[in-house]
mmCIF file of the C-alpha atoms, coordinates in Angstrom:
data_MODEL
# 
_entry.id   MODEL 
# 
loop_
_atom_site.group_PDB 
_atom_site.id 
_atom_site.type_symbol 
_atom_site.label_atom_id 
_atom_site.label_alt_id 
_atom_site.label_comp_id 
_atom_site.label_asym_id 
_atom_site.label_entity_id 
_atom_site.label_seq_id 
_atom_site.pdbx_PDB_ins_code 
_atom_site.Cartn_x 
_atom_site.Cartn_y 
_atom_site.Cartn_z 
_atom_site.occupancy 
_atom_site.B_iso_or_equiv 
_atom_site.pdbx_formal_charge 
_atom_site.auth_seq_id 
_atom_site.auth_comp_id 
_atom_site.auth_asym_id 
_atom_site.auth_atom_id 
_atom_site.pdbx_PDB_model_num 
ATOM 1   C CA . MET A 1 1   ? 67.807 31.826  72.420 1.00 0.00 ? 1   MET A CA 1 
ATOM 2   C CA . THR A 1 2   ? 68.416 28.560  70.579 1.00 0.00 ? 2   THR A CA 1 
ATOM 3   C CA . SER A 1 3   ? 69.804 28.466  67.069 1.00 0.00 ? 3   SER A CA 1 
ATOM 4   C CA . PRO A 1 4   ? 67.567 27.202  64.282 1.00 0.00 ? 4   PRO A CA 1 
ATOM 5   C CA . ILE A 1 5   ? 67.783 23.532  63.372 1.00 0.00 ? 5   ILE A CA 1 
ATOM 6   C CA . PRO A 1 6   ? 69.593 23.022  60.048 1.00 0.00 ? 6   PRO A CA 1 
ATOM 7   C CA . GLN A 1 7   ? 67.379 22.067  57.107 1.00 0.00 ? 7   GLN A CA 1 
ATOM 8   C CA . ASP A 1 8   ? 69.372 18.909  56.364 1.00 0.00 ? 8   ASP A CA 1 
ATOM 9   C CA . ALA A 1 9   ? 68.908 17.692  59.952 1.00 0.00 ? 9   ALA A CA 1 
ATOM 10  C CA . ILE A 1 10  ? 65.165 18.208  59.624 1.00 0.00 ? 10  ILE A CA 1 
ATOM 11  C CA . GLU A 1 11  ? 65.109 16.340  56.316 1.00 0.00 ? 11  GLU A CA 1 
ATOM 12  C CA . LYS A 1 12  ? 66.999 13.395  57.825 1.00 0.00 ? 12  LYS A CA 1 
ATOM 13  C CA . ALA A 1 13  ? 64.727 13.257  60.891 1.00 0.00 ? 13  ALA A CA 1 
ATOM 14  C CA . ILE A 1 14  ? 61.583 13.325  58.749 1.00 0.00 ? 14  ILE A CA 1 
ATOM 15  C CA . LYS A 1 15  ? 62.921 10.569  56.491 1.00 0.00 ? 15  LYS A CA 1 
ATOM 16  C CA . LYS A 1 16  ? 64.081 8.444   59.430 1.00 0.00 ? 16  LYS A CA 1 
ATOM 17  C CA . ASN A 1 17  ? 60.633 8.729   61.018 1.00 0.00 ? 17  ASN A CA 1 
ATOM 18  C CA . LYS A 1 18  ? 58.715 8.133   57.773 1.00 0.00 ? 18  LYS A CA 1 
ATOM 19  C CA . GLY A 1 19  ? 56.998 11.530  57.782 1.00 0.00 ? 19  GLY A CA 1 
ATOM 20  C CA . ASN A 1 20  ? 55.826 11.349  61.401 1.00 0.00 ? 20  ASN A CA 1 
ATOM 21  C CA . LEU A 1 21  ? 56.333 14.889  62.696 1.00 0.00 ? 21  LEU A CA 1 
ATOM 22  C CA . LYS A 1 22  ? 55.889 13.966  66.353 1.00 0.00 ? 22  LYS A CA 1 
ATOM 23  C CA . THR A 1 23  ? 58.733 11.475  66.409 1.00 0.00 ? 23  THR A CA 1 
ATOM 24  C CA . ALA A 1 24  ? 60.890 13.601  64.084 1.00 0.00 ? 24  ALA A CA 1 
ATOM 25  C CA . ALA A 1 25  ? 60.480 16.550  66.476 1.00 0.00 ? 25  ALA A CA 1 
ATOM 26  C CA . GLU A 1 26  ? 61.512 14.365  69.425 1.00 0.00 ? 26  GLU A CA 1 
ATOM 27  C CA . VAL A 1 27  ? 64.684 13.353  67.576 1.00 0.00 ? 27  VAL A CA 1 
ATOM 28  C CA . LEU A 1 28  ? 65.402 17.011  66.785 1.00 0.00 ? 28  LEU A CA 1 
ATOM 29  C CA . GLY A 1 29  ? 64.682 18.158  70.337 1.00 0.00 ? 29  GLY A CA 1 
ATOM 30  C CA . CYS A 1 30  ? 61.887 20.530  69.410 1.00 0.00 ? 30  CYS A CA 1 
ATOM 31  C CA . THR A 1 31  ? 58.098 20.541  69.598 1.00 0.00 ? 31  THR A CA 1 
ATOM 32  C CA . ARG A 1 32  ? 55.887 19.109  66.888 1.00 0.00 ? 32  ARG A CA 1 
ATOM 33  C CA . GLN A 1 33  ? 54.371 22.565  66.499 1.00 0.00 ? 33  GLN A CA 1 
ATOM 34  C CA . ALA A 1 34  ? 57.782 24.174  65.903 1.00 0.00 ? 34  ALA A CA 1 
ATOM 35  C CA . LEU A 1 35  ? 58.621 21.537  63.321 1.00 0.00 ? 35  LEU A CA 1 
ATOM 36  C CA . HIS A 1 36  ? 55.241 22.003  61.668 1.00 0.00 ? 36  HIS A CA 1 
ATOM 37  C CA . LEU A 1 37  ? 55.948 25.735  61.296 1.00 0.00 ? 37  LEU A CA 1 
ATOM 38  C CA . ARG A 1 38  ? 59.268 24.984  59.571 1.00 0.00 ? 38  ARG A CA 1 
ATOM 39  C CA . VAL A 1 39  ? 57.603 22.465  57.272 1.00 0.00 ? 39  VAL A CA 1 
ATOM 40  C CA . LYS A 1 40  ? 54.853 24.933  56.427 1.00 0.00 ? 40  LYS A CA 1 
ATOM 41  C CA . LYS A 1 41  ? 57.508 27.347  55.086 1.00 0.00 ? 41  LYS A CA 1 
ATOM 42  C CA . SER A 1 42  ? 59.351 24.770  52.967 1.00 0.00 ? 42  SER A CA 1 
ATOM 43  C CA . LYS A 1 43  ? 57.994 23.087  49.836 1.00 0.00 ? 43  LYS A CA 1 
ATOM 44  C CA . LYS A 1 44  ? 60.940 20.685  49.950 1.00 0.00 ? 44  LYS A CA 1 
ATOM 45  C CA . LEU A 1 45  ? 60.086 19.500  53.475 1.00 0.00 ? 45  LEU A CA 1 
ATOM 46  C CA . GLN A 1 46  ? 56.427 19.174  52.499 1.00 0.00 ? 46  GLN A CA 1 
ATOM 47  C CA . GLN A 1 47  ? 57.432 16.997  49.541 1.00 0.00 ? 47  GLN A CA 1 
ATOM 48  C CA . ILE A 1 48  ? 59.674 14.822  51.719 1.00 0.00 ? 48  ILE A CA 1 
ATOM 49  C CA . ILE A 1 49  ? 56.803 14.261  54.165 1.00 0.00 ? 49  ILE A CA 1 
ATOM 50  C CA . HIS A 1 50  ? 54.463 13.412  51.292 1.00 0.00 ? 50  HIS A CA 1 
ATOM 51  C CA . ASP A 1 51  ? 56.955 10.958  49.783 1.00 0.00 ? 51  ASP A CA 1 
ATOM 52  C CA . GLU A 1 52  ? 57.656 9.268   53.121 1.00 0.00 ? 52  GLU A CA 1 
ATOM 53  C CA . ARG A 1 53  ? 53.963 8.868   53.894 1.00 0.00 ? 53  ARG A CA 1 
ATOM 54  C CA . GLN A 1 54  ? 53.370 7.419   50.441 1.00 0.00 ? 54  GLN A CA 1 
ATOM 55  C CA . GLY A 1 55  ? 56.054 4.861   51.266 1.00 0.00 ? 55  GLY A CA 1 
ATOM 56  C CA . VAL A 1 56  ? 54.229 3.945   54.477 1.00 0.00 ? 56  VAL A CA 1 
ATOM 57  C CA . ILE A 1 57  ? 51.029 3.477   52.473 1.00 0.00 ? 57  ILE A CA 1 
ATOM 58  C CA . ASP A 1 58  ? 52.902 1.230   50.036 1.00 0.00 ? 58  ASP A CA 1 
ATOM 59  C CA . VAL A 1 59  ? 54.055 -0.960  52.933 1.00 0.00 ? 59  VAL A CA 1 
ATOM 60  C CA . ALA A 1 60  ? 50.516 -1.106  54.337 1.00 0.00 ? 60  ALA A CA 1 
ATOM 61  C CA . GLU A 1 61  ? 49.126 -2.080  50.935 1.00 0.00 ? 61  GLU A CA 1 
ATOM 62  C CA . SER A 1 62  ? 51.719 -4.846  50.672 1.00 0.00 ? 62  SER A CA 1 
ATOM 63  C CA . ALA A 1 63  ? 50.774 -6.149  54.113 1.00 0.00 ? 63  ALA A CA 1 
ATOM 64  C CA . LEU A 1 64  ? 47.091 -6.030  53.153 1.00 0.00 ? 64  LEU A CA 1 
ATOM 65  C CA . TYR A 1 65  ? 47.842 -7.886  49.932 1.00 0.00 ? 65  TYR A CA 1 
ATOM 66  C CA . ASN A 1 66  ? 49.648 -10.607 51.882 1.00 0.00 ? 66  ASN A CA 1 
ATOM 67  C CA . ARG A 1 67  ? 46.686 -10.932 54.265 1.00 0.00 ? 67  ARG A CA 1 
ATOM 68  C CA . VAL A 1 68  ? 44.357 -11.298 51.279 1.00 0.00 ? 68  VAL A CA 1 
ATOM 69  C CA . LEU A 1 69  ? 46.592 -14.056 49.877 1.00 0.00 ? 69  LEU A CA 1 
ATOM 70  C CA . ASP A 1 70  ? 46.483 -15.768 53.284 1.00 0.00 ? 70  ASP A CA 1 
ATOM 71  C CA . GLY A 1 71  ? 42.667 -15.848 53.057 1.00 0.00 ? 71  GLY A CA 1 
ATOM 72  C CA . ASP A 1 72  ? 42.021 -13.310 55.835 1.00 0.00 ? 72  ASP A CA 1 
ATOM 73  C CA . MET A 1 73  ? 38.313 -12.539 55.339 1.00 0.00 ? 73  MET A CA 1 
ATOM 74  C CA . ARG A 1 74  ? 38.509 -9.086  56.954 1.00 0.00 ? 74  ARG A CA 1 
ATOM 75  C CA . ALA A 1 75  ? 41.320 -8.141  54.574 1.00 0.00 ? 75  ALA A CA 1 
ATOM 76  C CA . ILE A 1 76  ? 39.420 -9.542  51.612 1.00 0.00 ? 76  ILE A CA 1 
ATOM 77  C CA . GLU A 1 77  ? 36.225 -7.693  52.530 1.00 0.00 ? 77  GLU A CA 1 
ATOM 78  C CA . PHE A 1 78  ? 38.122 -4.447  53.150 1.00 0.00 ? 78  PHE A CA 1 
ATOM 79  C CA . THR A 1 79  ? 39.903 -4.727  49.814 1.00 0.00 ? 79  THR A CA 1 
ATOM 80  C CA . LEU A 1 80  ? 36.692 -5.358  47.913 1.00 0.00 ? 80  LEU A CA 1 
ATOM 81  C CA . ARG A 1 81  ? 34.829 -2.520  49.704 1.00 0.00 ? 81  ARG A CA 1 
ATOM 82  C CA . THR A 1 82  ? 37.599 -0.026  48.940 1.00 0.00 ? 82  THR A CA 1 
ATOM 83  C CA . ILE A 1 83  ? 39.548 -0.753  45.778 1.00 0.00 ? 83  ILE A CA 1 
ATOM 84  C CA . GLY A 1 84  ? 36.941 -3.187  44.447 1.00 0.00 ? 84  GLY A CA 1 
ATOM 85  C CA . LYS A 1 85  ? 34.173 -0.557  44.298 1.00 0.00 ? 85  LYS A CA 1 
ATOM 86  C CA . ASP A 1 86  ? 34.491 -0.070  40.559 1.00 0.00 ? 86  ASP A CA 1 
ATOM 87  C CA . ARG A 1 87  ? 33.669 -3.766  40.112 1.00 0.00 ? 87  ARG A CA 1 
ATOM 88  C CA . GLY A 1 88  ? 30.463 -3.449  42.083 1.00 0.00 ? 88  GLY A CA 1 
ATOM 89  C CA . TYR A 1 89  ? 31.711 -4.500  45.520 1.00 0.00 ? 89  TYR A CA 1 
ATOM 90  C CA . VAL A 1 90  ? 29.915 -1.831  47.481 1.00 0.00 ? 90  VAL A CA 1 
ATOM 91  C CA . GLU A 1 91  ? 27.648 -2.020  50.458 1.00 0.00 ? 91  GLU A CA 1 
ATOM 92  C CA . LYS A 1 92  ? 24.300 -0.635  49.506 1.00 0.00 ? 92  LYS A CA 1 
ATOM 93  C CA . ARG A 1 93  ? 22.034 0.542   52.223 1.00 0.00 ? 93  ARG A CA 1 
ATOM 94  C CA . GLN A 1 94  ? 18.406 1.031   51.477 1.00 0.00 ? 94  GLN A CA 1 
ATOM 95  C CA . GLU A 1 95  ? 15.942 2.571   53.853 1.00 0.00 ? 95  GLU A CA 1 
ATOM 96  C CA . GLU A 1 96  ? 12.264 3.084   53.423 1.00 0.00 ? 96  GLU A CA 1 
ATOM 97  C CA . ILE A 1 97  ? 10.614 6.042   55.034 1.00 0.00 ? 97  ILE A CA 1 
ATOM 98  C CA . THR A 1 98  ? 6.921  5.810   55.725 1.00 0.00 ? 98  THR A CA 1 
ATOM 99  C CA . GLY A 1 99  ? 4.333  7.906   57.438 1.00 0.00 ? 99  GLY A CA 1 
ATOM 100 C CA . LYS A 1 100 ? 2.131  7.019   60.365 1.00 0.00 ? 100 LYS A CA 1 
ATOM 101 C CA . ASP A 1 101 ? 1.292  3.292   60.620 1.00 0.00 ? 101 ASP A CA 1 
ATOM 102 C CA . GLY A 1 102 ? 3.311  2.539   57.476 1.00 0.00 ? 102 GLY A CA 1 
ATOM 103 C CA . GLY A 1 103 ? 1.222  4.837   55.308 1.00 0.00 ? 103 GLY A CA 1 
ATOM 104 C CA . PRO A 1 104 ? 2.436  7.564   52.997 1.00 0.00 ? 104 PRO A CA 1 
ATOM 105 C CA . VAL A 1 105 ? 4.459  10.446  54.338 1.00 0.00 ? 105 VAL A CA 1 
ATOM 106 C CA . ALA A 1 106 ? 2.223  13.426  54.964 1.00 0.00 ? 106 ALA A CA 1 
ATOM 107 C CA . VAL A 1 107 ? 3.510  16.638  53.500 1.00 0.00 ? 107 VAL A CA 1 
ATOM 108 C CA . VAL A 1 108 ? 2.635  19.508  55.792 1.00 0.00 ? 108 VAL A CA 1 
ATOM 109 C CA . ARG A 1 109 ? 2.713  23.031  54.448 1.00 0.00 ? 109 ARG A CA 1 
ATOM 110 C CA . ASP A 1 110 ? 1.981  26.454  55.793 1.00 0.00 ? 110 ASP A CA 1 
ATOM 111 C CA . MET A 1 111 ? 2.646  25.644  59.450 1.00 0.00 ? 111 MET A CA 1 
ATOM 112 C CA . THR A 1 112 ? 3.341  28.420  61.890 1.00 0.00 ? 112 THR A CA 1 
ATOM 113 C CA . ASP A 1 113 ? 6.574  28.385  63.869 1.00 0.00 ? 113 ASP A CA 1 
ATOM 114 C CA . GLU A 1 114 ? 4.612  27.383  66.948 1.00 0.00 ? 114 GLU A CA 1 
ATOM 115 C CA . GLU A 1 115 ? 2.979  24.461  65.132 1.00 0.00 ? 115 GLU A CA 1 
ATOM 116 C CA . ILE A 1 116 ? 6.380  23.290  63.881 1.00 0.00 ? 116 ILE A CA 1 
ATOM 117 C CA . GLU A 1 117 ? 7.843  23.463  67.399 1.00 0.00 ? 117 GLU A CA 1 
ATOM 118 C CA . ASN A 1 118 ? 4.884  21.533  68.852 1.00 0.00 ? 118 ASN A CA 1 
ATOM 119 C CA . ARG A 1 119 ? 5.148  18.845  66.181 1.00 0.00 ? 119 ARG A CA 1 
ATOM 120 C CA . ALA A 1 120 ? 8.896  18.535  66.753 1.00 0.00 ? 120 ALA A CA 1 
ATOM 121 C CA . ARG A 1 121 ? 8.323  18.101  70.507 1.00 0.00 ? 121 ARG A CA 1 
ATOM 122 C CA . GLU A 1 122 ? 5.749  15.357  69.813 1.00 0.00 ? 122 GLU A CA 1 
ATOM 123 C CA . ILE A 1 123 ? 8.213  13.482  67.647 1.00 0.00 ? 123 ILE A CA 1 
ATOM 124 C CA . LEU A 1 124 ? 11.059 13.837  70.150 1.00 0.00 ? 124 LEU A CA 1 
ATOM 125 C CA . ASP A 1 125 ? 8.794  12.756  73.015 1.00 0.00 ? 125 ASP A CA 1 
ATOM 126 C CA . LYS A 1 126 ? 7.872  9.571   71.115 1.00 0.00 ? 126 LYS A CA 1 
ATOM 127 C CA . ARG A 1 127 ? 11.584 8.770   70.526 1.00 0.00 ? 127 ARG A CA 1 
ATOM 128 C CA . SER A 1 128 ? 12.432 9.051   74.213 1.00 0.00 ? 128 SER A CA 1 
ATOM 129 C CA . ILE A 1 129 ? 9.876  6.415   75.180 1.00 0.00 ? 129 ILE A CA 1 
# 
């Protein structure tokens, strides 16, 4: 039987690997699942993982910001679609649903289960054409 990994060693491995449990477990010589169980029992380890991952997000946001400054259109569009939503930069998708031949949608009521099944088959058959 192996002895448990000391808490401070786990903390250091998690910090070194920026909250990535897979790579932290490899450094510690245990499975990701075993490390996850230890983390689940410790609020302190959970907080360290949270803090490290927030740091990774900060780095990613800085890189995104630099790409925006460089004029990268994908970065600009992504930024506007996500953090620019409150300024109206959202993609709106509008679809119109019509009935047969572009007419109004027919509302069918009081159909038997058999009639519903038959109608569903008709619709599915038309889609497979």
